[in-house]
N, C-alpha and C positions, 0 to 999 in steps of 0.2 A: 550857710554853704550846700551844704549835705542838699535842700532844695534844688539850687541851680547844676547842681551835679544830675539827679534822676533827670532833669527835664532836660538837658542837654545830651544822657543818654539815650532815652526817649527820642529824642527829634533824631539823633544818629540812628539807630534805629530806623523810621522812619524815611530819612532822606536817604539810606545806603539802600531800600527795597524797590525805592521808586525810581532811582538813578540807577537801581538796574535794572527796572522796568521800562525805562525810558532809553536806556544804550542799547536795549534790544529791540526798541519800536526802531529806529534808525535802518534807512535804507542802503543796507550792504550791495556788495561786488556780486553777489552768486549767491540769491536768494536769503531766507533764512524765517529767523521770525515774521519780520517784520513784512514776507509777503503771506502771509498768514491773513494779518488784517490789512490786506490792502496795497502794501507798500509798492510792489509789481508792479501795480498798473499805469505809473509815471511815464508820461513822453517825453523821449529826449533825456540821454545819460546826466548832460549839464545840467539842466534847467531843474531846480526844485522849487516848487510852489509855496503856495500859503499855509499850508500845512506843515511841510516840512522844515521850512525857517521857523514855526513859531516853535514845533520841537527843538531844533536845535536853541534855540535863547531860551526853552523850558528846562533843557538840561544844563546849560549852562552856568542859570540863573542857581538851580540847582545844587550841579555841581562847588561851586563859590558857598553856597549856605555848607555843602557838606563839608569842604574844606576849612571855614570855619569854626566849624560844631568843633572840629578836634582836634583843632588850634587851642580855640577853648578850656575842652576837654585836658589838655594839656599843660594848660597854664593853672588849671587849677589842680590839679595831682602832684604838678610843681612845687605851687607853694602854697598848697593847704599845711605842710607842716606833717607828712608822713597815713597815716588808715585808710582816706578814702581810696 
């Protein structure tokens, strides 16, 4: 169980950093980090391009993965019997 615990902790760290980066890349209302990478170049406020839709999909998948890793770590810590 210790190997799985370490793998899940590393996966949690990686997904946390990637999720933070992807959330910052999303198009905001008033500019921000997404504008620095070209996010402010889109035409129309309600239309989203292919890149924005793919970014949304990847962010949702990574968020679900992040949540599952947290649940997995919680279950391991709950049922491991103590000192993890």
